[in-house]
Backbone atoms as SQL, in Angstrom:
CREATE TABLE atoms (id INTEGER PRIMARY KEY, chain TEXT, resi INTEGER, resn TEXT, atom TEXT, x REAL, y REAL, z REAL);
INSERT INTO atoms VALUES
  (1, 'A', 1, 'MET', 'N', 183.832, -127.915, 24.613),
  (2, 'A', 1, 'MET', 'CA', 184.147, -128.546, 23.265),
  (3, 'A', 1, 'MET', 'C', 183.030, -129.594, 22.918),
  (4, 'A', 2, 'LEU', 'N', 182.556, -130.331, 24.002),
  (5, 'A', 2, 'LEU', 'CA', 181.606, -131.303, 23.767),
  (6, 'A', 2, 'LEU', 'C', 180.274, -130.695, 23.431),
  (7, 'A', 3, 'GLU', 'N', 179.949, -129.630, 24.108),
  (8, 'A', 3, 'GLU', 'CA', 178.657, -128.824, 23.710),
  (9, 'A', 3, 'GLU', 'C', 178.606, -128.355, 22.338),
  (10, 'A', 4, 'SER', 'N', 179.760, -127.956, 21.915),
  (11, 'A', 4, 'SER', 'CA', 179.934, -127.301, 20.555),
  (12, 'A', 4, 'SER', 'C', 179.752, -128.516, 19.541),
  (13, 'A', 5, 'PHE', 'N', 180.226, -129.666, 19.793),
  (14, 'A', 5, 'PHE', 'CA', 180.108, -130.864, 19.011),
  (15, 'A', 5, 'PHE', 'C', 178.727, -131.248, 18.848),
  (16, 'A', 6, 'LYS', 'N', 178.021, -131.224, 20.002),
  (17, 'A', 6, 'LYS', 'CA', 176.633, -131.603, 20.005),
  (18, 'A', 6, 'LYS', 'C', 175.717, -130.682, 19.131),
  (19, 'A', 7, 'ASP', 'N', 176.013, -129.204, 19.306),
  (20, 'A', 7, 'ASP', 'CA', 175.364, -128.321, 18.481),
  (21, 'A', 7, 'ASP', 'C', 175.639, -128.472, 17.036),
  (22, 'A', 8, 'GLN', 'N', 176.870, -128.567, 16.696),
  (23, 'A', 8, 'GLN', 'CA', 177.161, -128.883, 15.128),
  (24, 'A', 8, 'GLN', 'C', 176.487, -130.098, 14.729),
  (25, 'A', 9, 'SER', 'N', 176.466, -131.303, 15.362),
  (26, 'A', 9, 'SER', 'CA', 175.793, -132.472, 15.057),
  (27, 'A', 9, 'SER', 'C', 174.477, -132.392, 14.889),
  (28, 'A', 10, 'THR', 'N', 173.736, -131.649, 15.795),
  (29, 'A', 10, 'THR', 'CA', 172.288, -131.408, 15.688),
  (30, 'A', 10, 'THR', 'C', 172.016, -130.553, 14.426),
  (31, 'A', 11, 'ASN', 'N', 172.724, -129.437, 14.180),
  (32, 'A', 11, 'ASN', 'CA', 172.482, -128.627, 13.103),
  (33, 'A', 11, 'ASN', 'C', 172.654, -129.453, 11.720),
  (34, 'A', 12, 'TYR', 'N', 173.618, -130.336, 11.769),
  (35, 'A', 12, 'TYR', 'CA', 173.908, -131.280, 10.570),
  (36, 'A', 12, 'TYR', 'C', 172.698, -132.214, 10.413),
  (37, 'A', 13, 'ILE', 'N', 172.202, -132.759, 11.476),
  (38, 'A', 13, 'ILE', 'CA', 171.186, -133.717, 11.199),
  (39, 'A', 13, 'ILE', 'C', 169.912, -132.982, 10.856),
  (40, 'A', 14, 'GLU', 'N', 169.582, -131.707, 11.247),
  (41, 'A', 14, 'GLU', 'CA', 168.508, -131.060, 10.873),
  (42, 'A', 14, 'GLU', 'C', 168.454, -130.604, 9.378),
  (43, 'A', 15, 'PHE', 'N', 169.796, -130.163, 9.027),
  (44, 'A', 15, 'PHE', 'CA', 169.897, -129.838, 7.566),
  (45, 'A', 15, 'PHE', 'C', 169.672, -131.030, 6.824),
  (46, 'A', 16, 'GLU', 'N', 170.242, -132.277, 7.179),
  (47, 'A', 16, 'GLU', 'CA', 170.094, -133.501, 6.316),
  (48, 'A', 16, 'GLU', 'C', 168.585, -133.864, 6.214),
  (49, 'A', 17, 'THR', 'N', 167.834, -133.690, 7.354),
  (50, 'A', 17, 'THR', 'CA', 166.443, -133.959, 7.353),
  (51, 'A', 17, 'THR', 'C', 165.590, -133.195, 6.364),
  (52, 'A', 18, 'ARG', 'N', 165.955, -131.816, 6.377),
  (53, 'A', 18, 'ARG', 'CA', 165.352, -130.829, 5.373),
  (54, 'A', 18, 'ARG', 'C', 165.596, -131.302, 3.923),
  (55, 'A', 19, 'GLU', 'N', 166.830, -131.672, 3.681),
  (56, 'A', 19, 'GLU', 'CA', 167.231, -132.065, 2.355),
  (57, 'A', 19, 'GLU', 'C', 166.616, -133.336, 1.999),
  (58, 'A', 20, 'LEU', 'N', 166.466, -134.304, 2.946),
  (59, 'A', 20, 'LEU', 'CA', 165.772, -135.548, 2.381),
  (60, 'A', 20, 'LEU', 'C', 164.333, -135.424, 2.307),
  (61, 'A', 21, 'GLU', 'N', 163.628, -134.353, 2.974),
  (62, 'A', 21, 'GLU', 'CA', 162.362, -133.989, 2.775),
  (63, 'A', 21, 'GLU', 'C', 162.148, -133.430, 1.332),
  (64, 'A', 22, 'ASN', 'N', 163.154, -132.669, 1.012),
  (65, 'A', 22, 'ASN', 'CA', 162.989, -132.004, -0.391),
  (66, 'A', 22, 'ASN', 'C', 163.266, -133.147, -1.557),
  (67, 'A', 23, 'VAL', 'N', 164.100, -134.038, -1.220),
  (68, 'A', 23, 'VAL', 'CA', 164.201, -135.059, -2.325),
  (69, 'A', 23, 'VAL', 'C', 163.043, -135.903, -2.306),
  (70, 'A', 24, 'PHE', 'N', 162.447, -136.233, -1.171),
  (71, 'A', 24, 'PHE', 'CA', 161.256, -136.958, -1.202),
  (72, 'A', 24, 'PHE', 'C', 160.088, -136.348, -1.848),
  (73, 'A', 25, 'ALA', 'N', 159.986, -135.018, -1.641),
  (74, 'A', 25, 'ALA', 'CA', 158.900, -134.176, -2.398),
  (75, 'A', 25, 'ALA', 'C', 159.260, -134.086, -3.943),
  (76, 'A', 26, 'LEU', 'N', 160.581, -134.048, -4.321),
  (77, 'A', 26, 'LEU', 'CA', 160.786, -134.106, -5.713),
  (78, 'A', 26, 'LEU', 'C', 160.571, -135.413, -6.349),
  (79, 'A', 27, 'LEU', 'N', 160.803, -136.525, -5.656),
  (80, 'A', 27, 'LEU', 'CA', 160.412, -137.813, -6.146),
  (81, 'A', 27, 'LEU', 'C', 158.846, -137.928, -6.453),
  (82, 'A', 28, 'ILE', 'N', 158.122, -137.478, -5.428),
  (83, 'A', 28, 'ILE', 'CA', 156.686, -137.560, -5.460),
  (84, 'A', 28, 'ILE', 'C', 156.084, -136.562, -6.405),
  (85, 'A', 29, 'MET', 'N', 156.463, -135.444, -6.490),
  (86, 'A', 29, 'MET', 'CA', 155.902, -134.393, -7.383),
  (87, 'A', 29, 'MET', 'C', 156.765, -134.056, -8.642),
  (88, 'A', 30, 'GLY', 'N', 157.744, -134.966, -8.812),
  (89, 'A', 30, 'GLY', 'CA', 158.655, -134.662, -9.914),
  (90, 'A', 30, 'GLY', 'C', 157.913, -134.605, -11.263),
  (91, 'A', 31, 'SER', 'N', 156.866, -135.454, -11.488),
  (92, 'A', 31, 'SER', 'CA', 156.222, -135.435, -12.811),
  (93, 'A', 31, 'SER', 'C', 155.683, -134.030, -13.100),
  (94, 'A', 32, 'PHE', 'N', 155.465, -133.078, -12.244),
  (95, 'A', 32, 'PHE', 'CA', 155.011, -131.759, -12.597),
  (96, 'A', 32, 'PHE', 'C', 156.191, -130.996, -13.189),
  (97, 'A', 33, 'VAL', 'N', 157.399, -131.368, -13.065),
  (98, 'A', 33, 'VAL', 'CA', 158.530, -130.689, -13.566),
  (99, 'A', 33, 'VAL', 'C', 159.263, -131.399, -14.605),
  (100, 'A', 34, 'GLY', 'N', 158.726, -132.556, -15.034),
  (101, 'A', 34, 'GLY', 'CA', 159.345, -133.435, -16.029),
  (102, 'A', 34, 'GLY', 'C', 160.249, -134.445, -15.620),
  (103, 'A', 35, 'ILE', 'N', 160.442, -134.698, -14.404),
  (104, 'A', 35, 'ILE', 'CA', 161.314, -135.740, -13.855),
  (105, 'A', 35, 'ILE', 'C', 160.388, -136.937, -13.793),
  (106, 'A', 36, 'PRO', 'N', 160.860, -138.125, -14.299),
  (107, 'A', 36, 'PRO', 'CA', 160.132, -139.354, -14.171),
  (108, 'A', 36, 'PRO', 'C', 159.762, -139.712, -12.720),
  (109, 'A', 37, 'SER', 'N', 158.531, -140.067, -12.494),
  (110, 'A', 37, 'SER', 'CA', 158.125, -140.322, -11.092),
  (111, 'A', 37, 'SER', 'C', 157.963, -141.788, -10.802),
  (112, 'A', 38, 'PRO', 'N', 157.827, -142.173, -9.619),
  (113, 'A', 38, 'PRO', 'CA', 157.716, -143.654, -9.153),
  (114, 'A', 38, 'PRO', 'C', 156.423, -144.037, -9.698),
  (115, 'A', 39, 'PRO', 'N', 156.009, -145.383, -9.643),
  (116, 'A', 39, 'PRO', 'CA', 154.731, -145.775, -10.050),
  (117, 'A', 39, 'PRO', 'C', 153.562, -145.023, -9.166),
  (118, 'A', 40, 'THR', 'N', 152.483, -144.913, -9.961),
  (119, 'A', 40, 'THR', 'CA', 151.280, -144.163, -9.494),
  (120, 'A', 40, 'THR', 'C', 150.847, -144.795, -8.065),
  (121, 'A', 41, 'THR', 'N', 150.803, -146.004, -8.073),
  (122, 'A', 41, 'THR', 'CA', 150.325, -146.705, -6.801),
  (123, 'A', 41, 'THR', 'C', 151.200, -146.297, -5.548),
  (124, 'A', 42, 'LEU', 'N', 152.414, -146.229, -5.657),
  (125, 'A', 42, 'LEU', 'CA', 153.298, -145.727, -4.702),
  (126, 'A', 42, 'LEU', 'C', 153.264, -144.287, -4.361),
  (127, 'A', 43, 'VAL', 'N', 152.974, -143.473, -5.313),
  (128, 'A', 43, 'VAL', 'CA', 152.839, -142.228, -5.055),
  (129, 'A', 43, 'VAL', 'C', 151.572, -141.902, -4.255),
  (130, 'A', 44, 'ILE', 'N', 150.403, -142.633, -4.557),
  (131, 'A', 44, 'ILE', 'CA', 149.257, -142.458, -3.939),
  (132, 'A', 44, 'ILE', 'C', 149.384, -142.862, -2.421),
  (133, 'A', 45, 'ARG', 'N', 150.118, -144.040, -2.256),
  (134, 'A', 45, 'ARG', 'CA', 150.240, -144.331, -0.846),
  (135, 'A', 45, 'ARG', 'C', 151.092, -143.408, -0.064),
  (136, 'A', 46, 'LEU', 'N', 152.037, -142.655, -0.707),
  (137, 'A', 46, 'LEU', 'CA', 152.790, -141.712, -0.040),
  (138, 'A', 46, 'LEU', 'C', 152.229, -140.280, 0.109),
  (139, 'A', 47, 'MET', 'N', 151.266, -139.988, -0.626),
  (140, 'A', 47, 'MET', 'CA', 150.678, -138.757, -0.665),
  (141, 'A', 47, 'MET', 'C', 150.278, -138.257, 0.706),
  (142, 'A', 48, 'PRO', 'N', 149.662, -138.952, 1.600),
  (143, 'A', 48, 'PRO', 'CA', 149.412, -138.511, 3.002),
  (144, 'A', 48, 'PRO', 'C', 150.535, -137.956, 3.737),
  (145, 'A', 49, 'HIS', 'N', 151.797, -138.328, 3.378),
  (146, 'A', 49, 'HIS', 'CA', 152.865, -137.943, 4.055),
  (147, 'A', 49, 'HIS', 'C', 153.410, -136.526, 3.512),
  (148, 'A', 50, 'MET', 'N', 152.782, -136.112, 2.469),
  (149, 'A', 50, 'MET', 'CA', 153.153, -134.910, 1.714),
  (150, 'A', 50, 'MET', 'C', 152.323, -133.751, 2.144),
  (151, 'A', 51, 'VAL', 'N', 151.558, -133.817, 3.073),
  (152, 'A', 51, 'VAL', 'CA', 150.609, -132.632, 3.281),
  (153, 'A', 51, 'VAL', 'C', 151.399, -131.403, 3.564),
  (154, 'A', 52, 'ARG', 'N', 152.470, -131.434, 4.346),
  (155, 'A', 52, 'ARG', 'CA', 153.240, -130.238, 4.618),
  (156, 'A', 52, 'ARG', 'C', 153.852, -129.638, 3.454),
  (157, 'A', 53, 'GLU', 'N', 154.405, -130.467, 2.559),
  (158, 'A', 53, 'GLU', 'CA', 155.135, -129.986, 1.305),
  (159, 'A', 53, 'GLU', 'C', 154.039, -129.289, 0.467),
  (160, 'A', 54, 'VAL', 'N', 152.986, -129.980, 0.239),
  (161, 'A', 54, 'VAL', 'CA', 151.860, -129.471, -0.618),
  (162, 'A', 54, 'VAL', 'C', 151.474, -127.997, -0.123),
  (163, 'A', 55, 'TYR', 'N', 151.292, -127.951, 1.268),
  (164, 'A', 55, 'TYR', 'CA', 150.807, -126.700, 1.896),
  (165, 'A', 55, 'TYR', 'C', 151.864, -125.511, 1.638),
  (166, 'A', 56, 'VAL', 'N', 153.202, -125.955, 1.721),
  (167, 'A', 56, 'VAL', 'CA', 154.252, -125.075, 1.567),
  (168, 'A', 56, 'VAL', 'C', 154.330, -124.624, 0.113),
  (169, 'A', 57, 'MET', 'N', 154.135, -125.539, -0.792),
  (170, 'A', 57, 'MET', 'CA', 154.153, -125.199, -2.317),
  (171, 'A', 57, 'MET', 'C', 153.053, -124.165, -2.606),
  (172, 'A', 58, 'GLN', 'N', 151.860, -124.438, -1.981),
  (173, 'A', 58, 'GLN', 'CA', 150.687, -123.544, -2.277),
  (174, 'A', 58, 'GLN', 'C', 150.894, -122.186, -1.736),
  (175, 'A', 59, 'MET', 'N', 151.468, -122.203, -0.557),
  (176, 'A', 59, 'MET', 'CA', 151.759, -120.790, 0.121),
  (177, 'A', 59, 'MET', 'C', 152.803, -120.064, -0.687),
  (178, 'A', 60, 'ARG', 'N', 153.830, -120.644, -1.224),
  (179, 'A', 60, 'ARG', 'CA', 154.814, -120.066, -2.047),
  (180, 'A', 60, 'ARG', 'C', 154.294, -119.611, -3.375),
  (181, 'A', 61, 'ALA', 'N', 153.330, -120.410, -3.889),
  (182, 'A', 61, 'ALA', 'CA', 152.749, -119.976, -5.218),
  (183, 'A', 61, 'ALA', 'C', 151.789, -118.871, -5.029),
  (184, 'A', 62, 'ALA', 'N', 151.137, -118.711, -3.894),
  (185, 'A', 62, 'ALA', 'CA', 150.277, -117.691, -3.562),
  (186, 'A', 62, 'ALA', 'C', 150.982, -116.350, -3.350),
  (187, 'A', 63, 'ASP', 'N', 152.135, -116.626, -2.726),
  (188, 'A', 63, 'ASP', 'CA', 152.816, -115.328, -2.347),
  (189, 'A', 63, 'ASP', 'C', 153.638, -114.690, -3.508),
  (190, 'A', 64, 'MET', 'N', 153.904, -115.493, -4.528),
  (191, 'A', 64, 'MET', 'CA', 154.741, -115.063, -5.635),
  (192, 'A', 64, 'MET', 'C', 153.889, -114.168, -6.463),
  (193, 'A', 65, 'ASP', 'N', 154.495, -113.034, -6.912),
  (194, 'A', 65, 'ASP', 'CA', 153.911, -112.191, -8.000),
  (195, 'A', 65, 'ASP', 'C', 154.456, -112.536, -9.297),
  (196, 'A', 66, 'ASP', 'N', 153.645, -113.474, -10.017),
  (197, 'A', 66, 'ASP', 'CA', 154.139, -113.944, -11.227),
  (198, 'A', 66, 'ASP', 'C', 153.592, -113.235, -12.404),
  (199, 'A', 67, 'ILE', 'N', 154.172, -112.184, -12.870),
  (200, 'A', 67, 'ILE', 'CA', 153.663, -111.383, -14.067),
  (201, 'A', 67, 'ILE', 'C', 153.728, -112.188, -15.274),
  (202, 'A', 68, 'PHE', 'N', 154.679, -113.008, -15.581),
  (203, 'A', 68, 'PHE', 'CA', 154.781, -113.889, -16.709),
  (204, 'A', 68, 'PHE', 'C', 153.534, -114.836, -16.781),
  (205, 'A', 69, 'GLY', 'N', 153.327, -115.410, -15.681),
  (206, 'A', 69, 'GLY', 'CA', 152.232, -116.296, -15.427),
  (207, 'A', 69, 'GLY', 'C', 150.840, -115.579, -15.672),
  (208, 'A', 70, 'GLU', 'N', 150.718, -114.503, -15.267),
  (209, 'A', 70, 'GLU', 'CA', 149.393, -113.723, -15.264),
  (210, 'A', 70, 'GLU', 'C', 149.214, -113.351, -16.952),
  (211, 'A', 71, 'ILE', 'N', 150.301, -112.860, -17.568),
  (212, 'A', 71, 'ILE', 'CA', 150.231, -112.565, -18.904),
  (213, 'A', 71, 'ILE', 'C', 149.915, -113.788, -19.798),
  (214, 'A', 72, 'THR', 'N', 150.591, -114.992, -19.504),
  (215, 'A', 72, 'THR', 'CA', 150.328, -116.118, -20.250),
  (216, 'A', 72, 'THR', 'C', 148.934, -116.665, -19.960),
  (217, 'A', 73, 'GLY', 'N', 148.386, -116.437, -18.677),
  (218, 'A', 73, 'GLY', 'CA', 147.045, -116.842, -18.403),
  (219, 'A', 73, 'GLY', 'C', 145.997, -116.085, -19.285),
  (220, 'A', 74, 'MET', 'N', 146.314, -114.832, -19.820),
  (221, 'A', 74, 'MET', 'CA', 145.425, -114.208, -20.589),
  (222, 'A', 74, 'MET', 'C', 145.222, -114.859, -21.937),
  (223, 'A', 75, 'PHE', 'N', 146.160, -115.643, -22.499),
  (224, 'A', 75, 'PHE', 'CA', 146.106, -116.286, -23.703),
  (225, 'A', 75, 'PHE', 'C', 145.530, -117.648, -23.566),
  (226, 'A', 76, 'ASP', 'N', 144.874, -118.045, -24.630),
  (227, 'A', 76, 'ASP', 'CA', 144.179, -119.506, -24.388),
  (228, 'A', 76, 'ASP', 'C', 145.272, -120.568, -25.027),
  (229, 'A', 77, 'ILE', 'N', 146.260, -120.874, -24.039),
  (230, 'A', 77, 'ILE', 'CA', 147.224, -121.749, -24.426),
  (231, 'A', 77, 'ILE', 'C', 146.978, -123.168, -23.841),
  (232, 'A', 78, 'ASP', 'N', 146.726, -124.061, -24.819),
  (233, 'A', 78, 'ASP', 'CA', 146.448, -125.390, -24.384),
  (234, 'A', 78, 'ASP', 'C', 147.631, -126.386, -24.522);
């Protein structure tokens, strides 16, 4: 029973850590999706901690087959 409790507690803490990282990334990168972001100086100081999140976003963007984005890219939309 104690071992099961430890496993469940560890899983919960890992899940909470992932969610806090997502919230952190949303706070820092929120301006890209229209969410008000913290002051620029704070964002610049925190950006070195976002290396992994930026890498994951780049990999997801490269892996996605975005037909709508490709079609929109053909037009000169400013």
